[in-house]
DRENTORKOL-3810 file (N, C-alpha, C; in nm, 4 decimals):
REM DRENTORKOL-3810
@n.u->6.0125; n.v->1.9317; n.w->15.2836; ca.u->6.0747; ca.v->2.0612; ca.w->15.3456; c.u->6.2109; c.v->2.0910; c.w->15.2732
@n.u->6.2432; n.v->2.2271; n.w->15.2159; ca.u->6.3446; ca.v->2.2537; ca.w->15.1623; c.u->6.4653; c.v->2.2831; c.w->15.2693
@n.u->6.5821; n.v->2.2391; n.w->15.2243; ca.u->6.7191; ca.v->2.2635; ca.w->15.2907; c.u->6.7474; c.v->2.3965; c.w->15.2704
@n.u->6.8308; n.v->2.4638; n.w->15.3687; ca.u->6.8813; ca.v->2.5816; ca.w->15.3341; c.u->6.9652; c.v->2.5907; c.w->15.1984
@n.u->7.0351; n.v->2.4933; n.w->15.1625; ca.u->7.0846; ca.v->2.4829; ca.w->15.0542; c.u->7.0220; c.v->2.4627; c.w->14.9221
@n.u->6.8863; n.v->2.4249; n.w->14.9259; ca.u->6.8023; ca.v->2.4523; ca.w->14.8481; c.u->6.7395; c.v->2.5669; c.w->14.7818
@n.u->6.7488; n.v->2.6637; n.w->14.8815; ca.u->6.6811; ca.v->2.7906; ca.w->14.8935; c.u->6.7644; c.v->2.8841; c.w->14.7945
@n.u->6.7133; n.v->2.9342; n.w->14.6664; ca.u->6.7740; ca.v->3.0294; ca.w->14.6030; c.u->6.7614; c.v->3.1589; c.w->14.6509
@n.u->6.8901; n.v->3.2189; n.w->14.7428; ca.u->6.8881; ca.v->3.3293; ca.w->14.8122; c.u->6.9122; c.v->3.4722; c.w->14.7154
@n.u->6.9465; n.v->3.4214; n.w->14.5880; ca.u->6.9718; ca.v->3.5237; ca.w->14.4801; c.u->6.8536; c.v->3.5696; c.w->14.4187
@n.u->6.7180; n.v->3.4861; n.w->14.4242; ca.u->6.6295; ca.v->3.5041; ca.w->14.3574; c.u->6.5048; c.v->3.4934; c.w->14.4616
@n.u->6.4814; n.v->3.5992; n.w->14.5441; ca.u->6.3829; ca.v->3.5840; ca.w->14.6206; c.u->6.2560; c.v->3.6045; c.w->14.5835
@n.u->6.1421; n.v->3.5502; n.w->14.6400; ca.u->5.9990; ca.v->3.5497; ca.w->14.6110; c.u->5.9110; c.v->3.5954; c.w->14.7015
@n.u->5.8136; n.v->3.7012; n.w->14.6579; ca.u->5.7406; ca.v->3.7346; ca.w->14.7756; c.u->5.5966; c.v->3.6312; c.w->14.7708
@n.u->5.5562; n.v->3.6232; n.w->14.8932; ca.u->5.4146; ca.v->3.5310; ca.w->14.9005; c.u->5.3259; c.v->3.5893; c.w->14.8171
@n.u->5.2465; n.v->3.4966; n.w->14.7388; ca.u->5.1445; ca.v->3.5316; ca.w->14.6824; c.u->4.9870; c.v->3.4795; c.w->14.7016
@n.u->4.9089; n.v->3.5281; n.w->14.6605; ca.u->4.7682; ca.v->3.4821; ca.w->14.6735; c.u->4.6867; c.v->3.5131; c.w->14.5648
@n.u->4.5673; n.v->3.4848; n.w->14.5538; ca.u->4.4801; ca.v->3.5043; ca.w->14.4306; c.u->4.3870; c.v->3.6214; c.w->14.4605
@n.u->4.3550; n.v->3.7062; n.w->14.3596; ca.u->4.2762; ca.v->3.7932; ca.w->14.3497; c.u->4.1683; c.v->3.7679; c.w->14.2422
@n.u->4.0411; n.v->3.7935; n.w->14.2845; ca.u->3.9389; ca.v->3.7565; ca.w->14.1786; c.u->3.8711; c.v->3.9007; c.w->14.1422
@n.u->3.8494; n.v->3.9107; n.w->14.0032; ca.u->3.8228; ca.v->4.0077; ca.w->13.9170; c.u->3.6867; c.v->3.9614; c.w->13.8254
@n.u->3.6226; n.v->4.0408; n.w->13.7939; ca.u->3.5261; ca.v->4.0236; ca.w->13.6905; c.u->3.5244; c.v->4.1390; c.w->13.5829
@n.u->3.5116; n.v->4.1122; n.w->13.4580; ca.u->3.5286; ca.v->4.1848; ca.w->13.3616; c.u->3.3672; c.v->4.2034; c.w->13.2860
@n.u->3.3457; n.v->4.3213; n.w->13.3096; ca.u->3.1936; ca.v->4.3466; ca.w->13.2586; c.u->3.1814; c.v->4.3855; c.w->13.1208
@n.u->3.0747; n.v->4.3756; n.w->13.0547; ca.u->3.0320; ca.v->4.4408; ca.w->12.9204; c.u->3.1175; c.v->4.3885; c.w->12.8015
@n.u->3.1207; n.v->4.2537; n.w->12.8145; ca.u->3.1734; ca.v->4.1815; ca.w->12.7047; c.u->3.0499; c.v->4.1218; c.w->12.6292
@n.u->3.0931; n.v->4.1336; n.w->12.4872; ca.u->2.9642; ca.v->4.0820; ca.w->12.4020; c.u->2.9681; c.v->3.9441; c.w->12.4181
@n.u->2.8580; n.v->3.8687; n.w->12.4234; ca.u->2.8645; ca.v->3.7358; ca.w->12.4360; c.u->2.8812; c.v->3.6610; c.w->12.3129
@n.u->2.8490; n.v->3.7178; n.w->12.1967; ca.u->2.8910; ca.v->3.6771; ca.w->12.0546; c.u->3.0083; c.v->3.7243; c.w->12.0054
@n.u->3.0925; n.v->3.6679; n.w->11.9460; ca.u->3.2015; ca.v->3.7325; ca.w->11.8542; c.u->3.1272; c.v->3.8176; c.w->11.7489
@n.u->3.1815; n.v->3.9337; n.w->11.7420; ca.u->3.1055; ca.v->4.0195; ca.w->11.6289; c.u->3.0901; c.v->3.9584; c.w->11.4856
@n.u->2.9715; n.v->4.0125; n.w->11.4389; ca.u->2.9465; ca.v->3.9670; ca.w->11.3121; c.u->2.9344; c.v->3.8230; c.w->11.2907
@n.u->2.9183; n.v->3.7465; n.w->11.4082; ca.u->2.8994; ca.v->3.6013; ca.w->11.3853; c.u->2.8213; c.v->3.5562; c.w->11.4869
@n.u->2.7564; n.v->3.4138; n.w->11.4898; ca.u->2.6882; ca.v->3.3443; ca.w->11.5822; c.u->2.7636; c.v->3.2791; c.w->11.6936
@n.u->2.8936; n.v->3.2837; n.w->11.6848; ca.u->2.9822; ca.v->3.2307; ca.w->11.7652; c.u->2.9737; c.v->3.2929; c.w->11.9033
@n.u->2.9707; n.v->3.1816; n.w->12.0018; ca.u->3.0035; ca.v->3.2443; ca.w->12.1512; c.u->3.1490; c.v->3.2631; c.w->12.1855
@n.u->3.1558; n.v->3.3738; n.w->12.2758; ca.u->3.3083; ca.v->3.4010; ca.w->12.3131; c.u->3.3309; c.v->3.3183; c.w->12.4001
@n.u->3.4358; n.v->3.2550; n.w->12.3871; ca.u->3.4800; ca.v->3.1349; ca.w->12.4816; c.u->3.5907; c.v->3.1920; c.w->12.5981
@n.u->3.6372; n.v->3.1151; n.w->12.6789; ca.u->3.7350; ca.v->3.1602; ca.w->12.7850; c.u->3.8507; c.v->3.1728; c.w->12.6945
@n.u->3.9057; n.v->3.0799; n.w->12.6308; ca.u->4.0301; ca.v->3.0863; ca.w->12.5416; c.u->4.0692; c.v->3.2049; c.w->12.4559
@n.u->3.9608; n.v->3.2725; n.w->12.4175; ca.u->3.9667; ca.v->3.3934; ca.w->12.3284; c.u->3.9875; c.v->3.5233; c.w->12.4406
@n.u->3.9061; n.v->3.5046; n.w->12.5400; ca.u->3.9193; ca.v->3.6191; ca.w->12.6533; c.u->4.0702; c.v->3.5995; c.w->12.7128
@n.u->4.1313; n.v->3.4891; n.w->12.7361; ca.u->4.2567; ca.v->3.4836; ca.w->12.7773; c.u->4.3486; c.v->3.5259; c.w->12.6818
@n.u->4.3248; n.v->3.5024; n.w->12.5387; ca.u->4.4266; ca.v->3.5531; ca.w->12.4308; c.u->4.4377; c.v->3.7313; c.w->12.4530
@n.u->4.2740; n.v->3.7653; n.w->12.4601; ca.u->4.2719; ca.v->3.9157; ca.w->12.4629; c.u->4.3671; c.v->3.9698; c.w->12.6000
@n.u->4.3479; n.v->3.9100; n.w->12.7129; ca.u->4.4042; ca.v->3.9426; ca.w->12.8210; c.u->4.5547; c.v->3.9325; c.w->12.8137
@n.u->4.6143; n.v->3.8441; n.w->12.7456; ca.u->4.7639; ca.v->3.8532; ca.w->12.7135; c.u->4.8116; c.v->3.9434; c.w->12.6217
@n.u->4.7180; n.v->4.0162; n.w->12.5521; ca.u->4.7701; ca.v->4.1037; ca.w->12.4627; c.u->4.7536; c.v->4.2382; c.w->12.5148
@n.u->4.6541; n.v->4.2762; n.w->12.6021; ca.u->4.6528; ca.v->4.3686; ca.w->12.6415; c.u->4.7181; c.v->4.4310; c.w->12.7435
@n.u->4.7835; n.v->4.5601; n.w->12.7193; ca.u->4.8954; ca.v->4.6316; ca.w->12.7716; c.u->4.8578; c.v->4.6378; c.w->12.9437
@n.u->4.7244; n.v->4.6535; n.w->12.9559; ca.u->4.6845; ca.v->4.7018; ca.w->13.1082; c.u->4.7324; c.v->4.5497; c.w->13.1807
@n.u->4.7298; n.v->4.4209; n.w->13.1375; ca.u->4.7244; ca.v->4.3202; ca.w->13.2111; c.u->4.8942; c.v->4.2565; c.w->13.1893
@n.u->5.0066; n.v->4.3613; n.w->13.1640; ca.u->5.1251; ca.v->4.3280; ca.w->13.1747; c.u->5.1636; c.v->4.2705; c.w->13.2985
@n.u->5.2471; n.v->4.1688; n.w->13.3106; ca.u->5.2861; ca.v->4.1085; ca.w->13.4308; c.u->5.1722; c.v->4.0561; c.w->13.5205
@n.u->5.0759; n.v->4.0014; n.w->13.4505; ca.u->4.9656; ca.v->3.9428; ca.w->13.5098; c.u->4.9606; c.v->3.8050; c.w->13.4913
@n.u->4.9447; n.v->3.7089; n.w->13.5719; ca.u->4.9321; ca.v->3.5429; ca.w->13.5591; c.u->4.8045; c.v->3.5200; c.w->13.5970
@n.u->4.7250; n.v->3.4628; n.w->13.5141; ca.u->4.5954; ca.v->3.3922; ca.w->13.5524; c.u->4.6248; c.v->3.2797; c.w->13.6491
@n.u->4.5517; n.v->3.2649; n.w->13.7396; ca.u->4.5586; ca.v->3.1580; ca.w->13.8535; c.u->4.4698; c.v->3.0331; c.w->13.8209
@n.u->4.3587; n.v->3.0641; n.w->13.7293; ca.u->4.2931; ca.v->2.9702; ca.w->13.6676; c.u->4.2115; c.v->3.0017; c.w->13.5312
@n.u->4.1489; n.v->2.9276; n.w->13.4722; ca.u->4.1066; ca.v->2.9613; ca.w->13.3588; c.u->3.9720; c.v->3.0615; c.w->13.3728
@n.u->3.9649; n.v->3.1603; n.w->13.2738; ca.u->3.8599; ca.v->3.2409; ca.w->13.3072; c.u->3.7345; c.v->3.1856; c.w->13.2564
@n.u->3.6206; n.v->3.2425; n.w->13.3365; ca.u->3.5094; ca.v->3.1788; ca.w->13.3109; c.u->3.3929; c.v->3.2834; c.w->13.2399
@n.u->3.3311; n.v->3.2680; n.w->13.1500; ca.u->3.2395; ca.v->3.3539; ca.w->13.0530; c.u->3.0898; c.v->3.2942; c.w->13.1148
@n.u->3.0174; n.v->3.4323; n.w->13.1527; ca.u->2.8948; ca.v->3.3753; ca.w->13.2047; c.u->2.7950; c.v->3.4688; c.w->13.1519
@n.u->2.6772; n.v->3.4373; n.w->13.0646; ca.u->2.5993; ca.v->3.5487; ca.w->13.0340; c.u->2.5300; c.v->3.6007; c.w->13.1277
@n.u->2.5015; n.v->3.7391; n.w->13.1181; ca.u->2.4775; ca.v->3.8481; ca.w->13.2080; c.u->2.3184; c.v->3.8286; c.w->13.2429
@n.u->2.2249; n.v->3.7757; n.w->13.1360; ca.u->2.0803; ca.v->3.7392; ca.w->13.1552; c.u->2.0336; c.v->3.6487; c.w->13.0537
@n.u->1.9515; n.v->3.5653; n.w->13.0516; ca.u->1.9032; ca.v->3.5073; ca.w->12.9269; c.u->1.8607; c.v->3.5745; c.w->12.8319
@n.u->1.8174; n.v->3.7144; n.w->12.8488; ca.u->1.7921; ca.v->3.7911; ca.w->12.7148; c.u->1.8704; c.v->3.8920; c.w->12.6666
@n.u->1.9932; n.v->3.8814; n.w->12.7289; ca.u->2.1010; ca.v->3.9767; ca.w->12.7048; c.u->2.2059; c.v->3.9288; c.w->12.6089
@n.u->2.2632; n.v->4.0037; n.w->12.5418; ca.u->2.3614; ca.v->3.9616; ca.w->12.4417; c.u->2.5024; c.v->3.9938; c.w->12.4639
@n.u->2.4984; n.v->4.0439; n.w->12.6232; ca.u->2.6316; ca.v->4.0602; ca.w->12.6951; c.u->2.6927; c.v->3.9580; c.w->12.7976
@n.u->2.8199; n.v->3.9743; n.w->12.8476; ca.u->2.8533; ca.v->3.8511; ca.w->12.9281; c.u->2.9255; c.v->3.9241; c.w->13.0238
@n.u->2.9794; n.v->3.8668; n.w->13.1618; ca.u->3.0652; ca.v->3.9071; ca.w->13.2296; c.u->3.1826; c.v->3.7780; c.w->13.2353
@n.u->3.2947; n.v->3.8198; n.w->13.2547; ca.u->3.4175; ca.v->3.7128; ca.w->13.2757; c.u->3.4865; c.v->3.7374; c.w->13.4068
@n.u->3.4622; n.v->3.6074; n.w->13.4803; ca.u->3.5366; ca.v->3.6114; ca.w->13.5937; c.u->3.6898; c.v->3.5303; c.w->13.5815
@n.u->3.7678; n.v->3.6339; n.w->13.6412; ca.u->3.9238; ca.v->3.5848; ca.w->13.6175; c.u->3.9908; c.v->3.5905; c.w->13.7679
@n.u->4.0571; n.v->3.5008; n.w->13.7839; ca.u->4.1449; ca.v->3.4915; ca.w->13.8995; c.u->4.3073; c.v->3.5113; c.w->13.8847
@n.u->4.3382; n.v->3.5893; n.w->13.9479; ca.u->4.5074; ca.v->3.6172; ca.w->13.8916; c.u->4.5886; c.v->3.5901; c.w->14.0117
@n.u->4.6960; n.v->3.5774; n.w->14.0009; ca.u->4.7905; ca.v->3.5460; ca.w->14.0981; c.u->4.8687; c.v->3.6945; c.w->14.1344
@n.u->4.8394; n.v->3.7206; n.w->14.2731; ca.u->4.8639; ca.v->3.8627; ca.w->14.3208; c.u->4.9554; c.v->3.8947; c.w->14.4608
@n.u->5.0348; n.v->3.9889; n.w->14.4718; ca.u->5.0897; ca.v->3.9739; ca.w->14.6126; c.u->4.9731; c.v->3.9848; c.w->14.7190
@n.u->5.0282; n.v->3.9478; n.w->14.8234; ca.u->4.9332; ca.v->3.9377; ca.w->14.9388; c.u->4.8617; c.v->4.0738; c.w->14.9629
@n.u->4.9196; n.v->4.1802; n.w->14.9515; ca.u->4.8409; ca.v->4.3027; ca.w->14.9687; c.u->4.7489; c.v->4.3428; c.w->14.8527
@n.u->4.7602; n.v->4.2655; n.w->14.7378; ca.u->4.6634; ca.v->4.2908; ca.w->14.6177; c.u->4.7141; c.v->4.4255; c.w->14.5217
@n.u->4.8460; n.v->4.4334; n.w->14.5300; ca.u->4.8955; ca.v->4.5283; ca.w->14.4385; c.u->4.8295; c.v->4.5073; c.w->14.2924
@n.u->4.8396; n.v->4.3849; n.w->14.2626; ca.u->4.8075; ca.v->4.3702; ca.w->14.0939; c.u->4.6495; c.v->4.4264; c.w->14.0905
@n.u->4.6041; n.v->4.3536; n.w->14.1732; ca.u->4.4322; ca.v->4.3648; ca.w->14.1440; c.u->4.4054; c.v->4.5179; c.w->14.1526
@n.u->4.4971; n.v->4.5966; n.w->14.2506; ca.u->4.4402; ca.v->4.7288; ca.w->14.2822; c.u->4.4685; c.v->4.8335; c.w->14.1396
@n.u->4.5733; n.v->4.7577; n.w->14.0744; ca.u->4.6275; ca.v->4.8460; ca.w->13.9605; c.u->4.4882; c.v->4.8170; c.w->13.8408
@n.u->4.4223; n.v->4.7166; n.w->13.8665; ca.u->4.3386; ca.v->4.6585; ca.w->13.7348; c.u->4.1999; c.v->4.7082; c.w->13.7699
@n.u->4.1516; n.v->4.7314; n.w->13.8869; ca.u->4.0127; ca.v->4.7625; ca.w->13.9317; c.u->3.9900; c.v->4.9088; c.w->13.8966
@n.u->3.8581; n.v->4.9003; n.w->13.7969; ca.u->3.8140; ca.v->5.0172; ca.w->13.7432; c.u->3.8606; c.v->5.0729; c.w->13.6400
@n.u->3.9579; n.v->4.9916; n.w->13.5635; ca.u->4.0200; ca.v->5.0177; ca.w->13.4476; c.u->3.9409; c.v->4.9737; c.w->13.3366
@n.u->3.9457; n.v->5.0198; n.w->13.2142; ca.u->3.8748; ca.v->4.9840; ca.w->13.1016; c.u->3.9671; c.v->4.9348; c.w->12.9775
@n.u->3.9112; n.v->4.8531; n.w->12.8923; ca.u->3.9882; ca.v->4.8342; ca.w->12.7913; c.u->3.8757; c.v->4.7766; c.w->12.6670
@n.u->3.9250; n.v->4.7822; n.w->12.5655; ca.u->3.8247; ca.v->4.7531; ca.w->12.4447; c.u->3.8448; c.v->4.6118; c.w->12.4114
@n.u->3.7230; n.v->4.5514; n.w->12.3647; ca.u->3.6984; ca.v->4.4219; ca.w->12.2974; c.u->3.6398; c.v->4.4498; c.w->12.1709
@n.u->3.7005; n.v->4.4661; n.w->12.0623; ca.u->3.6116; ca.v->4.5042; ca.w->11.9354; c.u->3.5774; c.v->4.6607; c.w->11.9654
@n.u->3.4492; n.v->4.6806; n.w->11.9120; ca.u->3.4316; ca.v->4.8234; ca.w->11.9525; c.u->3.3480; c.v->4.8244; c.w->12.0966
@n.u->3.3469; n.v->4.7404; n.w->12.1967; ca.u->3.2863; ca.v->4.7350; ca.w->12.2981; c.u->3.4009; c.v->4.7827; c.w->12.4184
@n.u->3.3697; n.v->4.8699; n.w->12.5073; ca.u->3.4610; ca.v->4.9035; ca.w->12.6356; c.u->3.3969; c.v->4.8229; c.w->12.7327
@n.u->3.5018; n.v->4.7575; n.w->12.8070; ca.u->3.4841; ca.v->4.6765; ca.w->12.9027; c.u->3.5290; c.v->4.7417; c.w->13.0119
@n.u->3.4889; n.v->4.7034; n.w->13.1607; ca.u->3.5356; ca.v->4.7315; ca.w->13.2917; c.u->3.5713; c.v->4.6339; c.w->13.3635
@n.u->3.6737; n.v->4.6462; n.w->13.4496; ca.u->3.7372; ca.v->4.5652; ca.w->13.5327; c.u->3.6692; c.v->4.5950; c.w->13.6650
@n.u->3.6030; n.v->4.5127; n.w->13.7488; ca.u->3.5723; ca.v->4.5269; ca.w->13.8819; c.u->3.6446; c.v->4.4148; c.w->13.9986
@n.u->3.6337; n.v->4.4567; n.w->14.1012; ca.u->3.6830; ca.v->4.3670; ca.w->14.2158; c.u->3.5635; c.v->4.2657; c.w->14.2327
@n.u->3.5817; n.v->4.1541; n.w->14.2960; ca.u->3.4656; ca.v->4.0802; ca.w->14.3337; c.u->3.5376; c.v->3.9660; c.w->14.4344
@n.u->3.4266; n.v->3.9129; n.w->14.5135; ca.u->3.4690; ca.v->3.8037; ca.w->14.5999; c.u->3.4792; c.v->3.6652; c.w->14.5254
@n.u->3.5406; n.v->3.5789; n.w->14.5667; ca.u->3.5491; ca.v->3.4338; ca.w->14.5124; c.u->3.4318; c.v->3.3884; c.w->14.4968
@n.u->3.4027; n.v->3.3372; n.w->14.3756; ca.u->3.2790; ca.v->3.2753; ca.w->14.3427; c.u->3.2938; c.v->3.1172; c.w->14.3200
@n.u->3.2579; n.v->3.0592; n.w->14.4378; ca.u->3.2668; ca.v->2.8893; ca.w->14.4664; c.u->3.1942; c.v->2.8161; c.w->14.3704
@n.u->3.0871; n.v->2.8900; n.w->14.2885; ca.u->2.9985; ca.v->2.8165; ca.w->14.2162; c.u->3.0715; c.v->2.7911; c.w->14.0733
@n.u->3.1807; n.v->2.8780; n.w->14.0432; ca.u->3.2642; ca.v->2.8405; ca.w->13.9185; c.u->3.3590; c.v->2.7476; c.w->13.9447
@n.u->3.3401; n.v->2.6435; n.w->13.8706; ca.u->3.4541; ca.v->2.5314; ca.w->13.8849; c.u->3.5909; c.v->2.5651; c.w->13.8086
@n.u->3.6992; n.v->2.5271; n.w->13.8702; ca.u->3.8165; ca.v->2.5730; ca.w->13.7820; c.u->3.8155; c.v->2.4393; c.w->13.6562
@n.u->3.8650; n.v->2.4951; n.w->13.5477; ca.u->3.8619; ca.v->2.4267; ca.w->13.4304; c.u->3.9873; c.v->2.3172; c.w->13.4309
@n.u->3.9589; n.v->2.2188; n.w->13.3941; ca.u->4.0768; ca.v->2.0700; ca.w->13.3728; c.u->4.1865; c.v->2.1003; c.w->13.3323
@n.u->4.2025; n.v->2.2167; n.w->13.2202; ca.u->4.3277; ca.v->2.2411; ca.w->13.1645; c.u->4.4310; c.v->2.3478; c.w->13.2363
@n.u->4.3544; n.v->2.3814; n.w->13.3648; ca.u->4.4549; ca.v->2.4938; ca.w->13.4587; c.u->4.5279; c.v->2.4022; c.w->13.5622
END
């Protein structure tokens, strides 16, 4: 338990929670290659995209192929958010480009079947 003397009164922090999002219509293979798109590539794209400014991932992203016959994937991301979901609300239904593909961000419920990666 923190003592009153240990609390930084000049830098207050709001309570945070996790928000769960999925990014749709992502190519499962990197353009012009046979290489699978991996979560580290998605995380780099997220870090460089302006719509994700001030967004911090709460765990590793998870890439899941849409169906066995599809060449598209969806990515599950968990972000740190304010308890009222302000950050997620600003991202939901927004789109951004990955190569020549336009992706869409949607709200989703927590997916307990996706395990948190060991590096996060």
